[in-house]
C-alpha positions in Angstrom: 106.7 102.5 97.7 108.6 99.7 96.1 108.0 97.4 93.2 110.0 95.3 90.7 109.7 92.5 88.1 111.8 89.3 88.6 112.9 89.0 85.1 115.1 86.2 83.7 117.5 85.4 81.0 115.5 82.4 79.9 112.8 80.0 81.1 114.2 77.7 83.9 116.7 80.3 85.3 114.9 80.3 88.6 112.4 83.1 88.5 109.6 81.2 90.4 111.9 79.9 93.1 113.4 83.4 93.7 110.0 85.1 93.4 108.4 82.9 96.1 111.5 83.2 98.3 111.6 86.9 98.1 107.8 87.1 98.8 108.2 85.0 101.9 111.3 86.9 103.1 109.7 90.3 102.7 106.4 89.1 104.4 108.5 88.0 107.3 110.2 91.4 107.4 106.8 93.0 107.9 105.9 94.1 104.3 102.4 93.6 102.9 103.4 92.1 99.5 101.3 92.4 96.5 102.1 89.4 94.2 101.7 89.4 90.4 102.6 87.2 87.4 103.6 88.6 84.0 101.6 87.0 81.2 99.0 84.2 81.0 100.5 81.5 83.3 98.1 80.1 85.9 100.5 77.9 87.9 103.1 80.4 89.3 100.3 82.6 90.9 99.2 79.5 92.8 102.8 79.3 94.3 102.6 83.0 95.2 99.2 82.6 96.9 100.5 79.5 98.9 103.4 81.7 100.2 101.3 84.8 101.0 97.9 83.4 101.7 96.3 86.0 99.3 95.4 86.0 95.6 98.0 86.7 93.0 97.0 88.5 89.7 98.0 88.1 86.0 99.2 91.2 84.3 99.3 90.5 80.6 100.5 93.1 78.2 99.1 91.3 75.2 95.6 90.3 76.3 95.0 93.6 78.2 95.4 97.3 77.0 98.0 99.4 78.8 95.3 101.2 80.6 93.7 98.0 81.9 97.1 96.6 83.0 97.8 99.9 85.0 94.3 99.8 86.5 94.6 96.2 87.7 98.0 96.9 89.0 97.0 99.9 91.0 93.8 98.3 92.1 95.6 95.3 93.8 98.3 97.6 95.3 96.0 99.4 97.6 97.3 99.5 101.1 100.3 97.5 100.2 104.0 98.5 100.4 105.8 96.3 97.9 104.8 94.8 94.5 106.7 91.7 93.4 106.0 90.7 89.8 107.3 87.4 88.5 108.3 87.7 84.8 107.8 85.3 82.0 110.4 83.3 79.9 113.3 85.6 79.0 113.0 89.3 79.7 112.5 90.2 76.1 110.5 87.2 75.0 107.0 88.1 73.8 104.8 88.2 70.8 106.4 89.7 67.6 109.1 92.2 67.0 107.7 94.4 69.8 107.8 91.6 72.3 104.2 92.1 73.5 103.4 90.6 76.8 107.1 90.3 77.8 108.4 91.2 81.1 110.2 94.2 79.4 106.9 95.2 77.8 105.2 95.1 81.2 108.1 97.2 82.7 107.4 99.9 80.1 103.8 100.0 80.7 104.2 100.2 84.6 107.5 102.2 84.7 108.8 99.6 87.0 112.4 98.2 87.4 113.6 94.8 86.3 115.6 92.6 88.6 117.5 90.2 86.3 118.0 86.6 87.4 121.1 85.0 85.8 122.0 81.3 86.3 125.7 80.9 87.0 125.8 77.2 86.0 128.9 76.6 83.8 129.8 80.3 83.9 132.2 82.6 85.5 133.2 86.1 84.3 131.0 85.7 81.2 128.1 86.3 83.4 129.0 90.0 83.2 128.5 89.9 79.4 125.0 88.4 79.8 124.1 91.2 82.3 125.5 93.9 80.1 123.8 92.5 77.1 120.3 92.5 78.7 120.8 95.9 80.3 122.0 97.7 77.0 120.0 95.8 74.3 117.4 98.6 74.7 117.7 102.0 76.1 114.5 101.4 78.2 115.6 98.1 79.6 115.1 99.4 83.2 117.4 96.7 84.6 118.2 98.0 88.0 119.6 95.0 89.7 120.9 91.4 89.4 120.3 88.3 91.5 122.7 85.4 90.6 121.3 81.8 90.9 123.2 78.5 91.2 126.2 80.2 92.9 128.5 77.6 94.6 129.9 79.8 97.4 129.8 83.3 98.9 133.4 84.0 97.7 132.3 83.0 94.2 129.5 85.5 94.4 131.7 88.3 95.8 134.1 87.9 92.8 131.2 87.9 90.3 129.5 90.9 92.1 132.7 93.0 91.8 133.1 92.0 88.1 129.5 92.6 87.1 129.3 96.0 89.0 132.5 97.3 87.7 131.9 96.4 84.1 128.2 97.0 83.8 127.2 99.5 86.6 124.3 97.3 87.5 124.0 96.4 91.1 124.2 92.9 92.4 121.6 92.6 95.2 122.3 89.0 96.1 122.5 85.4 95.1 120.9 81.9 95.6 123.3 79.0 96.3 123.0 75.7 94.4 120.7 73.5 96.3 118.6 70.7 95.0 116.2 71.0 97.9 114.9 74.3 96.2 114.0 72.7 93.0 110.3 72.7 92.0 109.2 69.6 89.9 107.8 70.0 86.4 105.4 68.1 84.2 104.4 68.5 80.5 102.6 71.8 80.9 105.1 73.4 83.4 105.6 73.2 87.0 103.6 70.8 89.2 101.0 72.8 91.1 101.9 74.1 94.6 99.3 71.8 96.2 100.9 68.8 94.7 104.4 69.5 95.8 105.5 67.4 98.8 106.7 69.5 101.7 106.1 72.7 99.9 106.0 74.7 103.1 109.3 73.2 104.2 110.9 74.1 100.9 109.5 77.7 101.2 110.9 77.9 104.8 114.3 76.7 103.7 114.4 79.1 100.8 113.4 82.1 103.0 116.0 81.3 105.6 118.6 81.0 102.9 117.7 84.3 101.2 117.9 86.1 104.6 121.6 85.3 104.4 122.4 86.0 100.8 120.0 88.8 99.5 120.8 92.4 100.3 117.2 93.5 101.0 118.2 97.1 101.7 120.0 97.4 98.4 117.1 95.7 96.6 114.6 98.3 98.0 117.1 101.2 97.3 117.0 100.4 93.5 113.4 99.6 93.1 111.6 102.7 94.4 108.5 103.4 92.3 106.0 106.2 92.2 102.7 105.6 94.1 100.3 104.1 91.7 97.1 106.0 90.9 94.2 103.9 89.9 93.4 104.5 86.3 89.7 104.6 85.8 88.3 101.7 83.8 84.6 101.5 83.5 83.4 97.8 83.8 80.1 96.9 82.1 77.0 98.0 83.9 75.6 94.7 84.8 73.7 93.3 87.7 74.6 89.7 88.0 72.8 89.0 91.2 70.6 86.5 89.4 73.7 84.3 88.5 74.6 81.5 91.0 77.8 80.1 89.1 79.1 76.7 90.1 82.9 76.9 89.6 84.9 73.7 89.3 87.8 74.0 91.6 90.2 71.3 92.8 93.6 69.8 91.8 92.2 68.9 88.3 90.6 72.3 87.6 92.5 75.4 89.1 93.3 77.5 86.1 91.3 80.7 86.4 92.4 84.3 86.2 91.7 85.7 89.7 90.4 89.0 88.1 87.8 87.0 86.2 86.4 85.5 89.4 86.4 88.9 91.3 84.8 90.7 88.4 81.9 88.3 88.5 81.6 88.8 92.3 81.9 92.6 92.1 79.0 92.7 89.7 76.8 90.7 92.1 77.2 87.1 91.0 77.5 84.4 93.5 80.2 81.7 93.0 79.6 78.2 94.4 83.0 76.2 94.4 82.8 72.4 93.8 85.2 69.5 93.2 84.7 67.2 90.2 87.2 64.9 91.9 85.7 64.6 95.4 82.0 65.7 95.3 79.1 63.7 93.9 77.1 66.5 92.2 77.2 70.0 91.2 75.9 72.6 93.8 72.2 72.4 94.1 71.8 76.2 94.2 73.8 77.1 91.0 72.0 77.9 87.8 75.1 77.8 85.4 78.7 76.3 85.5 82.2 77.7 84.8 84.8 75.0 84.3 88.2 76.4 83.8 91.5 74.8 82.8 93.7 72.4 84.6 95.1 69.0 84.5 92.2 66.6 83.8 94.5 64.2 82.0 96.6 63.9 85.1 93.6 63.1 87.3 91.7 61.3 84.5 91.3 58.0 86.4 89.9 59.8 89.5 87.6 62.0 87.4 86.4 59.0 85.5 85.7 57.0 88.6 83.5 59.7 90.0 80.6 58.6 87.9 77.9 60.5 90.0 79.5 63.8 89.2 79.9 62.9 85.5 76.2 62.1 85.5 75.3 65.3 87.4 77.0 67.5 84.9 75.5 65.6 81.9 72.1 65.8 83.2 72.3 69.4 84.0 73.5 70.1 80.4 70.5 68.0 79.1 68.2 70.2 81.2 69.8 73.2 79.4 71.9 74.6 82.2 74.4 76.9 80.7 78.1 75.7 80.9 81.2 77.8 79.9 84.5 75.8 79.9 88.0 76.5 78.9 90.8 74.1 78.0 90.9 71.4 80.6 87.1 72.1 81.1 86.6 71.4 77.4 88.6 68.1 77.6 86.4 67.0 80.7 83.2 67.6 78.7 84.2 65.3 75.9 83.4 61.6 75.8 86.9 60.5 77.0 90.5 61.4 77.3 92.8 59.1 75.4 96.3 58.8 77.0 99.7 58.4 75.2 99.8 54.9 76.5 96.6 54.1 74.6 94.5 53.9 77.9 91.3 55.8 77.9 89.2 57.3 80.6 85.4 58.1 80.3 84.6 61.9 80.9 81.2 63.7 81.0 80.3 63.2 77.4 78.3 66.3 76.5 80.1 66.4 73.3 80.6 63.1 71.3 84.2 64.0 70.5 87.3 62.5 72.3 90.4 64.3 73.6 93.6 62.7 72.4 96.8 63.5 74.4 99.7 64.5 72.1 103.6 64.4 72.5 103.9 68.0 71.6 102.2 71.3 72.4 99.3 72.3 70.1 98.3 75.9 69.3 100.8 77.3 71.8 100.6 81.1 72.5 98.5 84.1 72.0 95.8 84.4 69.3 92.6 86.4 68.6 89.2 84.8 69.0 86.0 85.8 67.4 82.6 84.6 68.8 79.2 86.0 67.7 81.0 88.9 65.8 82.9 89.7 68.9 86.7 89.5 68.9 88.9 89.2 72.1 92.5 88.3 72.7 93.3 84.8 74.2 95.9 82.3 75.0 96.2 78.6 74.2 98.5 76.1 75.9 97.7 72.4 75.6 99.2 69.1 74.7 96.0 67.5 73.3 93.6 67.8 70.5 90.0 67.1 69.8 89.1 64.0 67.7 85.9 64.7 65.9 83.4 61.8 65.5 82.0 61.1 61.9 78.7 63.0 63.0 79.5 65.6 65.6 76.6 66.6 67.9 78.0 70.1 68.2 79.0 73.0 66.1 82.2 75.0 66.1 81.6 78.7 67.1 85.2 80.1 67.7 87.1 81.6 64.8 90.8 81.9 65.9 93.7 83.6 64.3 97.4 84.2 64.7 97.9 87.1 62.4 101.6 87.2 62.7 101.9 83.7 61.4 99.0 83.7 59.1 97.2 80.9 60.8 93.5 80.3 61.2 91.4 77.6 62.7 88.2 76.8 64.4 87.3 75.7 68.0 84.6 76.5 70.4 82.4 73.4 70.6 78.7 74.4 71.3 75.9 72.1 71.9 72.6 73.6 73.2 73.8 76.0 76.1 77.2 74.5 76.6 80.2 76.4 75.1 83.8 75.0 75.5 87.0 75.8 73.8 90.8 75.5 74.3 91.2 79.3 74.5 91.9 80.9 78.0 90.3 84.3 78.0 90.7 87.2 80.4 87.4 88.9 80.9 89.0 92.5 81.0 90.4 91.9 77.5 87.1 92.7 75.9 84.0 93.5 77.9 81.9 92.7 74.9 83.1 89.1 74.9 82.5 88.9 78.7 79.0 90.1 78.1 78.6 87.2 75.6 79.5 84.7 78.3 77.0 86.4 80.6 74.3 86.1 78.0 75.2 82.4 77.6 74.8 81.8 81.4 71.5 83.7 81.3 70.4 81.8 78.2 69.9 85.1 76.5 70.9 86.7 73.3 72.6 90.0 72.7 
C-alpha cells in the first residue's frame, strides 16, 4: 500500500491546497483514500471530508502515545489503498527540542515518507538548498519527494527539477502553478471553514484538473510505498454508554470536534443527537446531556444571540441540572456575552456570569497538560479571546493547566453545578481516565 505526509517548509506554503488536490486526484483515479491531519487542527480535516465525503482523523504525536497513534492510523486504513496525511506548520516544527507533534515526529512513529512542499515564490536555484537542508538536517528525515508550489511555468519547473534531483538526490514528483483561484481564505484562527468558502467545489475541481497535468502520480506512488499497517491493540475503557443520549452542537459556529472522540462515544454505545445552535429553537428533546465543542461563535455571534429560544433552552436545561461539557468556543457560548474588538457585545447563554472578551493576539496558544479531579491529560489551546471574571463569580475553576517547558501555570475549567467548560481541546484517547471523568459528569456521577 501507499502512504505519505504532505510536509511543508513553513505555514502557508500550500500544504492544505496540495493535500486536498491530491486527495481529489487519487479518488478520481480509483483509489480509496484515507485522509488524516497531523496535530490538533480542526479546520483542515473539514476540507478533507468535503473532498472525499468521509471523515478525516487527527494524528497527534503529543496528545497521543505512539501506540495510540499507530492504532488509530491502522484502524482507519482498513480496506483503503492510500493514506494522505496533511502535515502541520514546518516539517520539524513541534513542541520542545524533540519537536513533539511535528510532521517529522509523526513520520518516525508511523515509518512513513514525507513529501516536502516548497514554495518557489521569489526563489530559483536556492530551492535546492532548502530541499537539501530539510532532507539532511536529520538522518531520519524520510524526505522521499518534493512538490514545488507557485511555479510560473512548466519550463521553470523542469529546470528546478533537474537542479534539485542532481544536487540532492530527492525526486521531484510535480508542481503547482501560480493561480489565485486556488487560494483558500483565512481569518484570525486559520483558514475559513470549507462550508463557508464560496464555490469550494469549483476550486477543488480546478485544482484536481490542474494536478492531473502537473503531478507525476506514478513517481509519487513509487517513492511512497509503505508496509501494510497492523492494528496495534489498544484497550478502550470497558464502559456501556447506552444510557447516554448526547446532544452535540454542530453547525458553522460549532464544528471543532475530534472525529475519534465522537466515534469512541458511539462505539461504546452512546447515541449522538446533532443540533444547530444557529438554526434550531431548542436542544433535542431526547438528549440527557450536552457536548458543545469549539468553533467560531465570535464570527456568528449576532446570529447566535438572535436565536433567543435556543439560548433559553440551554440555560433552562442547565438549571434543571442537565450535564454539559464544553470546549473553547463552547465555553464562550456559555458565558453571558461575547465582547467584540469593535466594542459591540452579543448576549450568549449566560450559564456563567462571566463575559468573553475578544483579543488582538492569541492567548495560551499550543500544547499543555490539564489536571482535573487529580487526573492529568494532554491538551491543546488556540484562542483569541479571554474570560473576564465578574466581581462575584457564580462558578469555580476546576482545571489546573501547565506548560512545563515554559514554566507557566494557570487555571481554567469553569464549573457550575453540572456544567464544565474550558478553553482546552481534549482528545479522549489521550488519557482514558480523563474520558471517564467526562462520562461521570454526563451521568452526574462521581468516580
